ZADO-1210 file (C-alpha; in nm, 4 decimals, padded with zeros to 6 digits):
<atoms>
<atom x="07.7811" y="09.9910" z="10.9089" code="UNK" pos="1"/>
<atom x="08.1515" y="10.0076" z="10.8266" code="UNK" pos="2"/>
<atom x="08.3052" y="10.3437" z="10.7417" code="UNK" pos="3"/>
<atom x="08.4253" y="10.2013" z="10.4084" code="UNK" pos="4"/>
<atom x="08.1920" y="09.9920" z="10.1925" code="UNK" pos="5"/>
<atom x="08.2902" y="09.8342" z="09.8615" code="UNK" pos="6"/>
<atom x="08.0495" y="09.7108" z="09.5941" code="UNK" pos="7"/>
<atom x="08.1409" y="09.4304" z="09.3529" code="UNK" pos="8"/>
<atom x="07.8734" y="09.3506" z="09.0982" code="UNK" pos="9"/>
<atom x="08.0833" y="09.0988" z="08.9046" code="UNK" pos="10"/>
<atom x="08.3163" y="08.9177" z="09.1475" code="UNK" pos="11"/>
<atom x="08.5219" y="08.6134" z="09.0605" code="UNK" pos="12"/>
<atom x="08.7103" y="08.3208" z="09.1974" code="UNK" pos="13"/>
<atom x="09.0598" y="08.4099" z="09.0772" code="UNK" pos="14"/>
<atom x="09.2720" y="08.1100" z="08.9809" code="UNK" pos="15"/>
<atom x="09.6474" y="08.1585" z="08.9342" code="UNK" pos="16"/>
<atom x="09.9049" y="07.9065" z="08.8166" code="UNK" pos="17"/>
<atom x="10.2288" y="07.8902" z="08.6196" code="UNK" pos="18"/>
<atom x="10.3849" y="07.6903" z="08.3391" code="UNK" pos="19"/>
<atom x="10.7345" y="07.6872" z="08.1907" code="UNK" pos="20"/>
<atom x="10.6255" y="07.7885" z="07.8417" code="UNK" pos="21"/>
<atom x="10.2907" y="07.8490" z="07.6739" code="UNK" pos="22"/>
<atom x="10.2645" y="07.6576" z="07.3474" code="UNK" pos="23"/>
<atom x="09.9504" y="07.6156" z="07.1402" code="UNK" pos="24"/>
<atom x="09.7793" y="07.2772" z="07.0766" code="UNK" pos="25"/>
<atom x="09.9761" y="07.1004" z="07.3521" code="UNK" pos="26"/>
<atom x="09.8812" y="06.9933" z="07.7005" code="UNK" pos="27"/>
<atom x="10.0536" y="07.2336" z="07.9388" code="UNK" pos="28"/>
<atom x="10.1410" y="07.0868" z="08.2796" code="UNK" pos="29"/>
<atom x="10.0798" y="07.3688" z="08.5263" code="UNK" pos="30"/>
<atom x="10.1886" y="07.4218" z="08.8839" code="UNK" pos="31"/>
<atom x="09.9432" y="07.3841" z="09.1708" code="UNK" pos="32"/>
<atom x="09.6713" y="07.6454" z="09.1341" code="UNK" pos="33"/>
<atom x="09.6129" y="07.9183" z="09.3897" code="UNK" pos="34"/>
<atom x="09.2586" y="08.0484" z="09.4414" code="UNK" pos="35"/>
<atom x="09.1630" y="08.3842" z="09.5890" code="UNK" pos="36"/>
<atom x="08.8463" y="08.5930" z="09.6118" code="UNK" pos="37"/>
<atom x="08.8494" y="08.8452" z="09.3302" code="UNK" pos="38"/>
<atom x="08.6737" y="09.1339" z="09.1636" code="UNK" pos="39"/>
<atom x="08.7624" y="09.5012" z="09.1999" code="UNK" pos="40"/>
<atom x="08.5643" y="09.5884" z="09.5099" code="UNK" pos="41"/>
<atom x="08.6519" y="09.2657" z="09.6884" code="UNK" pos="42"/>
<atom x="09.0219" y="09.3224" z="09.6214" code="UNK" pos="43"/>
<atom x="08.9947" y="09.6772" z="09.7542" code="UNK" pos="44"/>
<atom x="08.8196" y="09.5501" z="10.0669" code="UNK" pos="45"/>
<atom x="09.0834" y="09.2805" z="10.1201" code="UNK" pos="46"/>
<atom x="09.3629" y="09.5379" z="10.1237" code="UNK" pos="47"/>
<atom x="09.1708" y="09.7915" z="10.3351" code="UNK" pos="48"/>
<atom x="09.1010" y="09.5128" z="10.5839" code="UNK" pos="49"/>
<atom x="09.4696" y="09.4163" z="10.5932" code="UNK" pos="50"/>
<atom x="09.5528" y="09.7782" z="10.6674" code="UNK" pos="51"/>
<atom x="09.3345" y="09.7484" z="10.9766" code="UNK" pos="52"/>
<atom x="09.0392" y="09.9636" z="10.8734" code="UNK" pos="53"/>
<atom x="08.6677" y="09.9156" z="10.9329" code="UNK" pos="54"/>
<atom x="08.5489" y="09.7841" z="10.5968" code="UNK" pos="55"/>
<atom x="08.2664" y="09.5790" z="10.4469" code="UNK" pos="56"/>
<atom x="08.2396" y="09.4130" z="10.1059" code="UNK" pos="57"/>
<atom x="07.8990" y="09.3990" z="09.9374" code="UNK" pos="58"/>
<atom x="07.8895" y="09.1599" z="09.6429" code="UNK" pos="59"/>
<atom x="07.6601" y="08.9539" z="09.4204" code="UNK" pos="60"/>
<atom x="07.7309" y="08.5833" z="09.3822" code="UNK" pos="61"/>
<atom x="07.5655" y="08.2541" z="09.2953" code="UNK" pos="62"/>
<atom x="07.6148" y="07.8861" z="09.2246" code="UNK" pos="63"/>
<atom x="07.8927" y="07.6627" z="09.3535" code="UNK" pos="64"/>
<atom x="08.1641" y="07.9157" z="09.2605" code="UNK" pos="65"/>
<atom x="07.9693" y="08.1755" z="09.4574" code="UNK" pos="66"/>
<atom x="07.9776" y="07.9516" z="09.7645" code="UNK" pos="67"/>
<atom x="08.3509" y="07.9035" z="09.7150" code="UNK" pos="68"/>
<atom x="08.3961" y="08.2795" z="09.6888" code="UNK" pos="69"/>
<atom x="08.1993" y="08.3402" z="10.0082" code="UNK" pos="70"/>
<atom x="08.4014" y="08.0786" z="10.1955" code="UNK" pos="71"/>
<atom x="08.7289" y="08.2412" z="10.0886" code="UNK" pos="72"/>
<atom x="08.6076" y="08.5873" z="10.1908" code="UNK" pos="73"/>
<atom x="08.5040" y="08.4506" z="10.5303" code="UNK" pos="74"/>
<atom x="08.8420" y="08.2786" z="10.5696" code="UNK" pos="75"/>
<atom x="09.0135" y="08.6160" z="10.5291" code="UNK" pos="76"/>
<atom x="08.8075" y="08.7552" z="10.8166" code="UNK" pos="77"/>
<atom x="08.6526" y="09.0185" z="10.5937" code="UNK" pos="78"/>
<atom x="08.3114" y="09.1494" z="10.6930" code="UNK" pos="79"/>
<atom x="08.0885" y="09.0982" z="10.3893" code="UNK" pos="80"/>
<atom x="07.7296" y="09.0852" z="10.2675" code="UNK" pos="81"/>
<atom x="07.6289" y="08.8641" z="09.9779" code="UNK" pos="82"/>
<atom x="07.3308" y="08.9267" z="09.7522" code="UNK" pos="83"/>
<atom x="07.2378" y="08.5942" z="09.5941" code="UNK" pos="84"/>
<atom x="07.1859" y="08.5494" z="09.2212" code="UNK" pos="85"/>
<atom x="07.0659" y="08.2558" z="09.0113" code="UNK" pos="86"/>
<atom x="07.3684" y="08.2467" z="08.7809" code="UNK" pos="87"/>
<atom x="07.7100" y="08.1075" z="08.8639" code="UNK" pos="88"/>
<atom x="07.9856" y="08.3420" z="08.9722" code="UNK" pos="89"/>
<atom x="08.2650" y="08.3490" z="08.7165" code="UNK" pos="90"/>
<atom x="08.6195" y="08.2200" z="08.7471" code="UNK" pos="91"/>
<atom x="08.9151" y="08.4171" z="08.6098" code="UNK" pos="92"/>
<atom x="09.2384" y="08.2432" z="08.5198" code="UNK" pos="93"/>
<atom x="09.5947" y="08.3751" z="08.5104" code="UNK" pos="94"/>
<atom x="09.9055" y="08.1881" z="08.3971" code="UNK" pos="95"/>
<atom x="10.2633" y="08.3000" z="08.4518" code="UNK" pos="96"/>
<atom x="10.5096" y="08.1767" z="08.1899" code="UNK" pos="97"/>
<atom x="10.8153" y="08.1147" z="08.4054" code="UNK" pos="98"/>
<atom x="11.0611" y="08.0999" z="08.1151" code="UNK" pos="99"/>
<atom x="10.9830" y="08.4581" z="08.0133" code="UNK" pos="100"/>
<atom x="10.8154" y="08.6103" z="08.3185" code="UNK" pos="101"/>
<atom x="10.5120" y="08.7037" z="08.1074" code="UNK" pos="102"/>
<atom x="10.1663" y="08.6849" z="08.2628" code="UNK" pos="103"/>
<atom x="09.8560" y="08.5810" z="08.0692" code="UNK" pos="104"/>
<atom x="09.5158" y="08.6733" z="08.2105" code="UNK" pos="105"/>
<atom x="09.1867" y="08.5200" z="08.0969" code="UNK" pos="106"/>
<atom x="08.8788" y="08.7103" z="08.2166" code="UNK" pos="107"/>
<atom x="08.5239" y="08.5780" z="08.1735" code="UNK" pos="108"/>
<atom x="08.2226" y="08.8090" z="08.1313" code="UNK" pos="109"/>
<atom x="08.0287" y="08.6873" z="08.4341" code="UNK" pos="110"/>
<atom x="07.6712" y="08.5592" z="08.4737" code="UNK" pos="111"/>
<atom x="07.3636" y="08.7217" z="08.3241" code="UNK" pos="112"/>
<atom x="07.1788" y="08.9088" z="08.6005" code="UNK" pos="113"/>
<atom x="06.8026" y="08.9463" z="08.6052" code="UNK" pos="114"/>
<atom x="06.6517" y="09.2893" z="08.6655" code="UNK" pos="115"/>
<atom x="06.5155" y="09.1720" z="09.0008" code="UNK" pos="116"/>
<atom x="06.8703" y="09.0830" z="09.1071" code="UNK" pos="117"/>
<atom x="07.0443" y="09.4114" z="09.0303" code="UNK" pos="118"/>
<atom x="06.7412" y="09.6016" z="09.1607" code="UNK" pos="119"/>
<atom x="06.7854" y="09.4111" z="09.4896" code="UNK" pos="120"/>
<atom x="07.1361" y="09.5546" z="09.5088" code="UNK" pos="121"/>
<atom x="07.0038" y="09.9085" z="09.4672" code="UNK" pos="122"/>
<atom x="06.7389" y="09.8468" z="09.7336" code="UNK" pos="123"/>
<atom x="07.0009" y="09.7144" z="09.9734" code="UNK" pos="124"/>
<atom x="07.2162" y="10.0251" z="09.9348" code="UNK" pos="125"/>
<atom x="06.9166" y="10.2568" z="09.9570" code="UNK" pos="126"/>
<atom x="06.7994" y="10.0805" z="10.2740" code="UNK" pos="127"/>
<atom x="07.1241" y="10.1068" z="10.4710" code="UNK" pos="128"/>
<atom x="07.0459" y="10.2290" z="10.8226" code="UNK" pos="129"/>
<atom x="07.3805" y="10.4083" z="10.8445" code="UNK" pos="130"/>
<atom x="07.5561" y="10.5351" z="10.5347" code="UNK" pos="131"/>
<atom x="07.9299" y="10.4653" z="10.4905" code="UNK" pos="132"/>
<atom x="08.1766" y="10.7520" z="10.4721" code="UNK" pos="133"/>
<atom x="08.3236" y="10.6014" z="10.1552" code="UNK" pos="134"/>
<atom x="08.1566" y="10.3776" z="09.8986" code="UNK" pos="135"/>
<atom x="08.3953" y="10.2161" z="09.6494" code="UNK" pos="136"/>
<atom x="08.2327" y="10.1107" z="09.3217" code="UNK" pos="137"/>
<atom x="08.4897" y="09.8906" z="09.1532" code="UNK" pos="138"/>
<atom x="08.4999" y="09.6362" z="08.8767" code="UNK" pos="139"/>
<atom x="08.3147" y="09.5458" z="08.5604" code="UNK" pos="140"/>
<atom x="07.9381" y="09.5388" z="08.5164" code="UNK" pos="141"/>
<atom x="07.8004" y="09.1887" z="08.4390" code="UNK" pos="142"/>
<atom x="07.5641" y="09.1124" z="08.1505" code="UNK" pos="143"/>
<atom x="07.2038" y="09.2183" z="08.2055" code="UNK" pos="144"/>
<atom x="07.2936" y="09.5153" z="08.4261" code="UNK" pos="145"/>
<atom x="07.2366" y="09.8650" z="08.2812" code="UNK" pos="146"/>
<atom x="07.5404" y="10.0788" z="08.2012" code="UNK" pos="147"/>
<atom x="07.4226" y="10.3482" z="08.4413" code="UNK" pos="148"/>
<atom x="07.4141" y="10.1181" z="08.7467" code="UNK" pos="149"/>
<atom x="07.7044" y="10.2953" z="08.9199" code="UNK" pos="150"/>
<atom x="07.5483" y="10.6320" z="08.8374" code="UNK" pos="151"/>
<atom x="07.2267" y="10.5155" z="09.0056" code="UNK" pos="152"/>
<atom x="07.4193" y="10.4041" z="09.3145" code="UNK" pos="153"/>
<atom x="07.6040" y="10.7362" z="09.3311" code="UNK" pos="154"/>
<atom x="07.2721" y="10.9219" z="09.3141" code="UNK" pos="155"/>
<atom x="07.1235" y="10.7095" z="09.5939" code="UNK" pos="156"/>
<atom x="07.4054" y="10.7732" z="09.8423" code="UNK" pos="157"/>
<atom x="07.4667" y="11.1393" z="09.7550" code="UNK" pos="158"/>
<atom x="07.1949" y="11.2537" z="09.9977" code="UNK" pos="159"/>
<atom x="07.3930" y="11.0964" z="10.2842" code="UNK" pos="160"/>
<atom x="07.7194" y="11.2791" z="10.2002" code="UNK" pos="161"/>
<atom x="07.8897" y="10.9485" z="10.1237" code="UNK" pos="162"/>
<atom x="08.2055" y="10.9939" z="09.9191" code="UNK" pos="163"/>
<atom x="08.1787" y="10.7749" z="09.6098" code="UNK" pos="164"/>
<atom x="08.5022" y="10.6273" z="09.4734" code="UNK" pos="165"/>
<atom x="08.4908" y="10.4841" z="09.1207" code="UNK" pos="166"/>
<atom x="08.7091" y="10.2355" z="08.9345" code="UNK" pos="167"/>
<atom x="08.5501" y="10.0850" z="08.6253" code="UNK" pos="168"/>
<atom x="08.5663" y="10.1234" z="08.2485" code="UNK" pos="169"/>
<atom x="08.3658" y="10.1850" z="07.9329" code="UNK" pos="170"/>
<atom x="08.0064" y="10.3036" z="07.9369" code="UNK" pos="171"/>
<atom x="07.9571" y="10.2488" z="08.3151" code="UNK" pos="172"/>
<atom x="08.2555" y="10.4776" z="08.3811" code="UNK" pos="173"/>
<atom x="08.1232" y="10.7527" z="08.1552" code="UNK" pos="174"/>
<atom x="07.7714" y="10.7300" z="08.3016" code="UNK" pos="175"/>
<atom x="07.8949" y="10.7480" z="08.6614" code="UNK" pos="176"/>
<atom x="08.1136" y="11.0496" z="08.5848" code="UNK" pos="177"/>
<atom x="07.8101" y="11.2203" z="08.4329" code="UNK" pos="178"/>
<atom x="07.6343" y="11.1702" z="08.7676" code="UNK" pos="179"/>
<atom x="07.9421" y="11.2886" z="08.9594" code="UNK" pos="180"/>
<atom x="08.1678" y="11.1097" z="09.2103" code="UNK" pos="181"/>
<atom x="08.4286" y="11.2099" z="09.4686" code="UNK" pos="182"/>
<atom x="08.7266" y="11.0185" z="09.3273" code="UNK" pos="183"/>
<atom x="08.7888" y="10.8273" z="09.0070" code="UNK" pos="184"/>
<atom x="09.0917" y="10.6075" z="08.9348" code="UNK" pos="185"/>
<atom x="09.1225" y="10.5480" z="08.5615" code="UNK" pos="186"/>
<atom x="09.4058" y="10.3645" z="08.3921" code="UNK" pos="187"/>
<atom x="09.5714" y="10.5373" z="08.0985" code="UNK" pos="188"/>
<atom x="09.3710" y="10.3326" z="07.8470" code="UNK" pos="189"/>
<atom x="09.0460" y="10.4216" z="08.0256" code="UNK" pos="190"/>
<atom x="09.1339" y="10.7920" z="08.0279" code="UNK" pos="191"/>
<atom x="09.2186" y="10.7742" z="07.6568" code="UNK" pos="192"/>
<atom x="08.8778" y="10.6213" z="07.5887" code="UNK" pos="193"/>
<atom x="08.7073" y="10.9013" z="07.7803" code="UNK" pos="194"/>
<atom x="08.9092" y="11.1636" z="07.5948" code="UNK" pos="195"/>
<atom x="08.8429" y="11.0006" z="07.2578" code="UNK" pos="196"/>
<atom x="09.2086" y="10.9964" z="07.1523" code="UNK" pos="197"/>
<atom x="09.5559" y="10.8848" z="07.2605" code="UNK" pos="198"/>
<atom x="09.7237" y="11.0757" z="07.5439" code="UNK" pos="199"/>
<atom x="10.0949" y="11.0581" z="07.4681" code="UNK" pos="200"/>
<atom x="10.2430" y="11.2814" z="07.7392" code="UNK" pos="201"/>
<atom x="10.1713" y="11.4333" z="08.0789" code="UNK" pos="202"/>
<atom x="10.0400" y="11.7566" z="07.9271" code="UNK" pos="203"/>
<atom x="09.7670" y="11.5748" z="07.7351" code="UNK" pos="204"/>
<atom x="09.6880" y="11.3537" z="08.0338" code="UNK" pos="205"/>
<atom x="09.6605" y="11.6587" z="08.2581" code="UNK" pos="206"/>
<atom x="09.4182" y="11.8229" z="08.0173" code="UNK" pos="207"/>
<atom x="09.1990" y="11.5126" z="08.0081" code="UNK" pos="208"/>
<atom x="09.1991" y="11.4741" z="08.3873" code="UNK" pos="209"/>
<atom x="09.1309" y="11.8442" z="08.4416" code="UNK" pos="210"/>
<atom x="08.8353" y="11.8246" z="08.2051" code="UNK" pos="211"/>
<atom x="08.6792" y="11.5565" z="08.4265" code="UNK" pos="212"/>
<atom x="08.7237" y="11.7779" z="08.7342" code="UNK" pos="213"/>
<atom x="08.6089" y="12.0915" z="08.5531" code="UNK" pos="214"/>
<atom x="08.2935" y="11.9185" z="08.4231" code="UNK" pos="215"/>
<atom x="08.2030" y="11.7997" z="08.7727" code="UNK" pos="216"/>
<atom x="08.2740" y="11.4341" z="08.7027" code="UNK" pos="217"/>
<atom x="08.5041" y="11.3910" z="09.0020" code="UNK" pos="218"/>
<atom x="08.6733" y="11.6033" z="09.2666" code="UNK" pos="219"/>
<atom x="08.9881" y="11.3899" z="09.2420" code="UNK" pos="220"/>
<atom x="09.1259" y="11.2089" z="08.9373" code="UNK" pos="221"/>
<atom x="09.4005" y="10.9584" z="09.0203" code="UNK" pos="222"/>
<atom x="09.5526" y="10.8368" z="08.6944" code="UNK" pos="223"/>
<atom x="09.7652" y="10.5267" z="08.7543" code="UNK" pos="224"/>
<atom x="10.0637" y="10.4839" z="08.5213" code="UNK" pos="225"/>
<atom x="10.2203" y="10.1524" z="08.6229" code="UNK" pos="226"/>
<atom x="10.5905" y="10.1779" z="08.7052" code="UNK" pos="227"/>
<atom x="10.5751" y="10.5497" z="08.6209" code="UNK" pos="228"/>
<atom x="10.3656" y="10.6147" z="08.9319" code="UNK" pos="229"/>
<atom x="10.0547" y="10.8283" z="08.9084" code="UNK" pos="230"/>
<atom x="09.9213" y="11.1668" z="08.8103" code="UNK" pos="231"/>
<atom x="09.6667" y="11.3090" z="09.0554" code="UNK" pos="232"/>
<atom x="09.4497" y="11.6088" z="08.9713" code="UNK" pos="233"/>
<atom x="09.2078" y="11.8144" z="09.1813" code="UNK" pos="234"/>
<atom x="09.0452" y="12.1530" z="09.1252" code="UNK" pos="235"/>
<atom x="09.3459" y="12.3426" z="09.2631" code="UNK" pos="236"/>
<atom x="09.6477" y="12.1189" z="09.2042" code="UNK" pos="237"/>
<atom x="09.8097" y="11.8566" z="08.9858" code="UNK" pos="238"/>
<atom x="10.0681" y="11.6240" z="09.1365" code="UNK" pos="239"/>
<atom x="10.3191" y="11.3848" z="08.9794" code="UNK" pos="240"/>
<atom x="10.3704" y="11.0840" z="09.2046" code="UNK" pos="241"/>
<atom x="10.6890" y="10.8859" z="09.1312" code="UNK" pos="242"/>
<atom x="10.6781" y="10.5103" z="09.1000" code="UNK" pos="243"/>
<atom x="10.8816" y="10.2633" z="09.3041" code="UNK" pos="244"/>
<atom x="11.0817" y="09.9986" z="09.1217" code="UNK" pos="245"/>
<atom x="11.0272" y="09.6410" z="09.2407" code="UNK" pos="246"/>
<atom x="11.0716" y="09.2993" z="09.0783" code="UNK" pos="247"/>
<atom x="10.7304" y="09.2117" z="08.9384" code="UNK" pos="248"/>
<atom x="10.5821" y="08.8743" z="09.0270" code="UNK" pos="249"/>
<atom x="10.2291" y="08.9642" z="08.9169" code="UNK" pos="250"/>
<atom x="10.0482" y="09.2812" z="08.8171" code="UNK" pos="251"/>
<atom x="09.7089" y="09.1478" z="08.9287" code="UNK" pos="252"/>
<atom x="09.5451" y="09.3711" z="09.1861" code="UNK" pos="253"/>
<atom x="09.8047" y="09.6515" z="09.1774" code="UNK" pos="254"/>
<atom x="09.5466" y="09.9132" z="09.0811" code="UNK" pos="255"/>
<atom x="09.3012" y="09.7819" z="09.3402" code="UNK" pos="256"/>
<atom x="09.5747" y="09.8000" z="09.6054" code="UNK" pos="257"/>
<atom x="09.6577" y="10.1586" z="09.5039" code="UNK" pos="258"/>
<atom x="09.2931" y="10.2568" z="09.5418" code="UNK" pos="259"/>
<atom x="09.2505" y="10.0695" z="09.8709" code="UNK" pos="260"/>
<atom x="09.5449" y="10.2448" z="10.0349" code="UNK" pos="261"/>
<atom x="09.4284" y="10.5802" z="09.9024" code="UNK" pos="262"/>
<atom x="09.0783" y="10.5414" z="10.0468" code="UNK" pos="263"/>
<atom x="09.2188" y="10.4054" z="10.3747" code="UNK" pos="264"/>
<atom x="09.4531" y="10.7045" z="10.4064" code="UNK" pos="265"/>
<atom x="09.1867" y="10.9606" z="10.3155" code="UNK" pos="266"/>
<atom x="08.9495" y="10.8091" z="10.5699" code="UNK" pos="267"/>
<atom x="09.2197" y="10.8467" z="10.8351" code="UNK" pos="268"/>
<atom x="09.2608" y="11.2144" z="10.7526" code="UNK" pos="269"/>
<atom x="09.6213" y="11.1885" z="10.6380" code="UNK" pos="270"/>
<atom x="09.7909" y="11.4694" z="10.4503" code="UNK" pos="271"/>
<atom x="09.7423" y="11.4337" z="10.0764" code="UNK" pos="272"/>
<atom x="10.1092" y="11.3702" z="09.9965" code="UNK" pos="273"/>
<atom x="10.1165" y="11.0954" z="10.2591" code="UNK" pos="274"/>
<atom x="09.8016" y="10.9442" z="10.1110" code="UNK" pos="275"/>
<atom x="09.9641" y="10.9235" z="09.7690" code="UNK" pos="276"/>
<atom x="10.2827" y="10.7652" z="09.9046" code="UNK" pos="277"/>
<atom x="10.0764" y="10.4955" z="10.0736" code="UNK" pos="278"/>
<atom x="09.8869" y="10.4351" z="09.7495" code="UNK" pos="279"/>
<atom x="10.2099" y="10.3848" z="09.5529" code="UNK" pos="280"/>
<atom x="10.3519" y="10.1671" z="09.8328" code="UNK" pos="281"/>
<atom x="10.0459" y="09.9396" z="09.8244" code="UNK" pos="282"/>
<atom x="10.0530" y="09.9068" z="09.4453" code="UNK" pos="283"/>
<atom x="10.4254" y="09.8261" z="09.4541" code="UNK" pos="284"/>
<atom x="10.3793" y="09.5740" z="09.7357" code="UNK" pos="285"/>
<atom x="10.1112" y="09.3986" z="09.5319" code="UNK" pos="286"/>
<atom x="10.3506" y="09.3619" z="09.2385" code="UNK" pos="287"/>
<atom x="10.5833" y="09.1609" z="09.4626" code="UNK" pos="288"/>
<atom x="10.3297" y="08.8875" z="09.5328" code="UNK" pos="289"/>
<atom x="10.2476" y="08.5959" z="09.3066" code="UNK" pos="290"/>
<atom x="09.9133" y="08.5538" z="09.1368" code="UNK" pos="291"/>
<atom x="09.6130" y="08.6946" z="09.3171" code="UNK" pos="292"/>
<atom x="09.7459" y="08.7005" z="09.6746" code="UNK" pos="293"/>
<atom x="09.7722" y="09.0823" z="09.6898" code="UNK" pos="294"/>
<atom x="09.9827" y="09.2730" z="09.9410" code="UNK" pos="295"/>
<atom x="09.9934" y="09.2826" z="10.3196" code="UNK" pos="296"/>
<atom x="10.0448" y="09.5670" z="10.5661" code="UNK" pos="297"/>
<atom x="10.4054" y="09.4786" z="10.6499" code="UNK" pos="298"/>
<atom x="10.5050" y="09.5042" z="10.2827" code="UNK" pos="299"/>
<atom x="10.3171" y="09.8319" z="10.2408" code="UNK" pos="300"/>
<atom x="10.4729" y="09.9913" z="10.5484" code="UNK" pos="301"/>
<atom x="10.8227" y="09.8782" z="10.4446" code="UNK" pos="302"/>
<atom x="10.7947" y="10.0303" z="10.0980" code="UNK" pos="303"/>
<atom x="10.6337" y="10.3433" z="10.2411" code="UNK" pos="304"/>
<atom x="10.9352" y="10.3882" z="10.4716" code="UNK" pos="305"/>
<atom x="11.1700" y="10.3370" z="10.1771" code="UNK" pos="306"/>
<atom x="10.9825" y="10.6007" z="09.9776" code="UNK" pos="307"/>
<atom x="11.0239" y="10.8460" z="10.2641" code="UNK" pos="308"/>
<atom x="11.3930" y="10.7653" z="10.3133" code="UNK" pos="309"/>
<atom x="11.4600" y="10.7921" z="09.9423" code="UNK" pos="310"/>
<atom x="11.3034" y="11.1373" z="09.9420" code="UNK" pos="311"/>
<atom x="11.0644" y="11.0440" z="09.6637" code="UNK" pos="312"/>
<atom x="10.9207" y="11.3862" z="09.5956" code="UNK" pos="313"/>
<atom x="10.5623" y="11.4400" z="09.4913" code="UNK" pos="314"/>
<atom x="10.5890" y="11.7423" z="09.2671" code="UNK" pos="315"/>
<atom x="10.3380" y="11.9915" z="09.1362" code="UNK" pos="316"/>
<atom x="10.3097" y="11.9986" z="08.7586" code="UNK" pos="317"/>
<atom x="10.1902" y="12.2822" z="08.5393" code="UNK" pos="318"/>
</atoms>
């Protein structure tokens, strides 16, 4: 068993293209499409693998798109286990409007899963001969799967001292936090939903993140804030991580890249400040790439060196 395992319940074949201008009711002649394996956990695994770590992706897929997804994962050299389903794996579609630089993302809900299918996933995780050190639960929950699925997974692996890392939204996020995880990476909109109101400044965001830690929801809350960097909270500290300005080709996968580099660094036993610099470097490197290609290690290391040379300070906040 790999030291880092990711779970993707609702993966996708990600299709990315571009067009000069998006206009309604007209045929839009697009550029040649690029296809990549997608879904939160798969994206995390792709980046962890590129960083050279021992990683495995566990995912559920079916139909012809599922076969396409599996072939693309294999082509990347990523160690993976597929749990078959009757429904067809979804395709997500992103279009970059070249005249404006805007990116439009169309995300499908995914196939309806039968109870026997998602139960097979739980049995697989419960039957692992060797537990991973880190289990990343990332991405949306497909139709037919209960909202507490990630909470159930977290409960299963807790007896093996596996560190559960969570990146999802809505009811599945709230249910998993109620069960307790090691690390959660919400976006600002997801944290606002948990708090039940808008969080307009760092003070309010700190309060919301600290409440999660205080209530036992997570030992680490890593709030990603786009080009503003991140706010990371634990029981004994709160850190403001500066962003790194880059020309944005695509925002797809930036959060997944942030999380991948963070888990990779933690698993290597790096100092916490170094872990956070690598996370920002990976997110920034992902922004440089078009569509769904994600980042590579050379880009991450280059930006990480620039962060160090620039003296980008990670500061404690009140």
